[in-house]
C-alpha positions in Angstrom: -13.0 -24.0 -8.2 -11.0 -26.5 -6.2 -10.6 -26.1 -2.5 -6.9 -25.2 -2.9 -7.7 -22.5 -5.4 -10.4 -21.1 -3.1 -7.9 -20.9 -0.2 -5.3 -19.2 -2.4 -7.9 -16.7 -3.6 -9.0 -16.0 0.0 -5.4 -15.4 1.0 -4.8 -13.1 -1.9 -7.9 -11.0 -1.1 -6.8 -10.8 2.6 -3.3 -9.7 1.6 -4.7 -7.0 -0.7 -7.0 -5.8 2.1 -4.1 -5.6 4.6 -1.8 -3.8 2.1 -4.3 -1.3 0.9 -6.2 -0.6 4.2 -4.0 -1.4 7.2 -2.4 1.0 9.5 -1.1 0.5 13.1 -1.2 4.2 14.0 -4.1 6.6 14.1 -4.1 8.9 11.1 -5.2 12.4 11.3 -5.6 15.0 8.5 -5.3 18.5 9.9 -8.6 20.4 10.0 -8.6 23.7 8.2 -8.8 26.8 10.4 -12.1 28.7 10.4 -11.6 32.1 8.8 -12.7 35.3 10.5 -15.9 36.8 9.1 -15.1 38.7 5.8 -11.8 36.8 5.4 -11.4 34.5 2.4 -12.1 30.9 3.3 -9.7 27.9 2.5 -9.8 26.9 -1.2 -12.3 24.2 -2.2 -9.4 22.2 -3.6 -7.6 22.1 -0.2 -10.8 21.1 1.5 -11.5 18.3 -0.9 -8.0 16.9 -0.9 -7.8 16.9 2.9 -10.6 14.3 3.1 -10.0 10.5 2.9 -12.5 8.1 1.2 -13.3 5.2 3.4 -15.4 2.0 3.2 -17.8 1.7 6.2 -18.7 -1.3 8.3 -22.1 -2.5 7.3 -25.0 -3.8 9.5 -26.4 -7.2 8.3 -29.9 -5.9 9.1 -30.3 -2.2 8.3 -31.8 0.2 10.9 -35.2 1.1 9.6 -35.1 4.6 11.1 -32.6 6.7 13.1 -32.4 6.0 16.8 -31.6 8.9 19.1 -30.7 8.9 22.8 -29.9 12.0 24.9 -28.6 12.3 28.5 -27.3 15.1 30.7 -23.8 14.1 31.8 -21.6 16.1 34.2 -18.1 16.0 35.6 -18.8 12.6 37.2 -19.1 10.9 33.8 -21.8 8.6 32.5 -22.8 6.3 29.7 -25.0 6.5 26.5 -26.2 3.4 24.8 -28.3 2.3 21.9 -28.7 -1.5 22.3 -30.5 -1.9 18.9 -27.4 -0.5 17.2 -24.9 -2.3 19.4 -23.2 0.9 20.5 -22.1 2.3 23.9 -20.3 5.6 24.6 -18.6 6.0 28.0 -17.9 9.5 29.2 -15.1 9.2 31.8 -15.0 11.2 35.0 -13.5 14.6 34.3 -14.2 14.6 30.5 -16.8 17.4 31.0 -16.5 20.4 33.4 -20.2 21.0 33.7 -23.5 19.1 33.0 -24.0 18.9 29.3 -26.8 17.2 27.3 -25.1 14.7 25.1 -27.0 13.3 22.1 -26.1 10.2 20.0 -28.1 9.2 16.9 -27.6 5.9 15.1 -28.1 6.6 11.4 -30.8 4.7 9.5 -29.6 2.1 7.0 -26.7 -0.4 6.8 -23.8 2.0 7.5 -22.5 1.9 11.1 -22.4 5.6 11.6 -23.4 8.0 14.4 -24.2 11.7 14.7 -23.3 13.4 18.0 -24.2 16.7 19.6 -23.4 19.3 20.7 -21.3 19.8 17.5 -17.8 21.0 18.0 -17.5 20.1 21.7 -14.1 18.8 22.8 -13.4 16.7 25.9 -10.8 17.0 28.6 -10.5 13.2 28.4 -11.5 11.2 25.3 -14.8 9.4 25.4 -14.7 5.6 24.9 -16.7 4.4 21.8 -17.7 0.7 21.8 -19.3 -1.1 18.9 -20.6 -4.7 19.0 -19.5 -6.5 15.8 -22.2 -9.1 16.0 -24.8 -8.1 13.3 -22.2 -6.5 11.1 -20.1 -7.7 8.1 -16.9 -7.6 10.2 -14.7 -10.7 9.7 -11.4 -12.0 11.0 -9.8 -10.4 7.9 -11.4 -7.0 8.3 -11.4 -6.8 12.2 -7.7 -5.6 12.3 -8.5 -2.9 9.8 -11.3 -1.2 11.8 -10.9 2.5 12.6 -13.2 5.3 13.7 -13.6 8.0 11.0 -14.6 11.6 11.9 -17.0 13.4 9.5 -18.1 17.0 10.1 -21.2 16.8 7.8 -23.5 13.8 7.2 -23.7 14.8 3.6 -20.2 13.3 3.2 -21.6 9.8 3.8 -22.8 7.4 1.2 -24.6 4.0 1.6 -21.2 2.2 1.7 -18.8 4.7 3.2 -17.9 8.3 2.9 -15.3 11.1 3.2 -13.7 11.6 6.6 -11.1 14.1 7.9 -9.6 12.0 10.6 -9.0 8.3 11.2 -8.7 7.2 14.9 -7.2 3.8 15.7 -9.0 1.4 18.0 -8.8 -2.1 19.2 -10.9 -5.2 18.5 -11.6 -7.7 21.3 -12.2 -11.0 19.6 -13.5 -12.6 22.8 -16.3 -10.0 23.3 -16.7 -9.2 19.6 -16.3 -5.4 20.3 -14.4 -2.6 18.6 -13.3 0.2 20.9 -11.9 3.6 20.0 -11.4 7.1 21.6 -13.6 10.1 20.7 -11.8 13.4 21.4 -14.5 15.7 20.0 -18.0 15.7 18.5 -19.8 15.8 15.3 -20.1 12.4 13.5 -18.2 9.1 13.4 -18.3 6.1 11.1 -16.7 2.7 11.8 -14.4 2.2 8.8 -13.0 -1.0 7.4 -10.6 0.3 4.9 -9.7 3.2 2.6 -10.3 3.6 -1.1 
């Protein structure tokens, strides 16, 4: 293939990625309400169609095992970090009303995904999620497409992506090679690089 054809092919792939995956605004799919005991639950079809299929950012060197950190953080705020996974979560002052043990687990494998606890907790101020892009397959073409996808159950993940119920916009700092996004509540989050 000639250099000109290679450049044209690269531009076409980039354009397709931007058209099929790009969005400037955070996208949220409403979560279904939890039914009272004994009441009929939402239909399976509604639950399935409210999920988005996403491709996940991949680590160039998979994590051999999950890595978990836990810390009690109060109203003054604090930070959780897993350097081996390139992730830091900042809890701002006032996000929590009382001391709470926050747990973050980097999932084993190539997928850049994290499980958080306590499940279901919401914050008065969003937490700040920061992911280093060094050691991932992020590129200049995919960096603008990165978002944070919320999953309620780790069984919704695959080796290359998964099903999410919310997409949260973020920002990429090319100087530091960092993707930053807000976390309003807990369960699990995956760094996405496009939708299928």
